[in-house]
N, C-alpha and C positions, 0 to 999 in steps of 0.2 A: 504491500499500499504506500503510497503515497503521502507527501509531507500537507497538513493544512496550509490553505492559502492565507497569505498574511495579509490582513484588512490594512491598505495603506491610505482610505481615503480620513478625510481630517474629522467626519459627520458621519455618523449613521446614515443610511440612508433608506428606506422604505419603497418597497415597491408598488406602484401605480397605473393607470391606464386612464390618462388623459391626453384629451386633443391640445395641441399647441400650435403657435405660427412661430416663425422663423424670419424676422422682420431686418430685412439686411440695411447696413447703414443708409442714412438717408433716405430711407423707405425706398429703395431704388428698385426692390423686389420682395414678395411676399411665400414662404414656403410652409407646408402644414406637415408639420409632423407630430409625434407621440411621446409623451413622456413616457418612460417604463420604471425607474427608479428617481427617488428627489430624497432631496438634503436642504438644511439649510443654507449648504455652500455650493450646491449642483445637482445635475441630473443626468441622466443617461435616456437621449433620443432618439429614437428610430424615425427612420425617412427612406423612401426610394432609393435616395443615392447621397452620399455625403459629398460628391463630386460640383465644386461649384460654390459651397457653402460657406462664406467669411470665415476668418478664425476669429473673427469679433462680430457679436450680432447684439437685437433685442428679441428676447425669449417672450411671447405674450403667451399665457393662459386664461382664454376668455373666461372659462369658468367659475373660475375663483378672481377676476378682473385683476390681476396681476401680472407685474412688466417685470424681468428682469435684464441686464446689461451681462451679458455673455462674453466669454473668451475658451476655444476649444480646446482641450487638454489629452483629447484621447479620438482617433478619428478610423472608421473601420469603414468596411464599402455603404454596408444601410446603417449604420449607426454611431453616433459623436457622445462622447463624454465631454460635459464643459461645466466649469467654473463661474460661478457670481460674481462678479466684480462689482 
């Protein structure tokens, strides 16, 4: 058996399934995404492709009427990890 994975996040994340929007800088474009987990300092977002998503953007969670300025800290093909700034 392998070693348990070491948690590197500074705050625990809870699993969620929330619709959100990535708002590009200057409102140039908007992309739908889904929040898969969330904490006070960041989130994991899934989307059809992470290609073209800028390194910094605003995340809008319409159901909660909340916006976060974000910076990408991890990028995968169909998911990104973000830190709230």
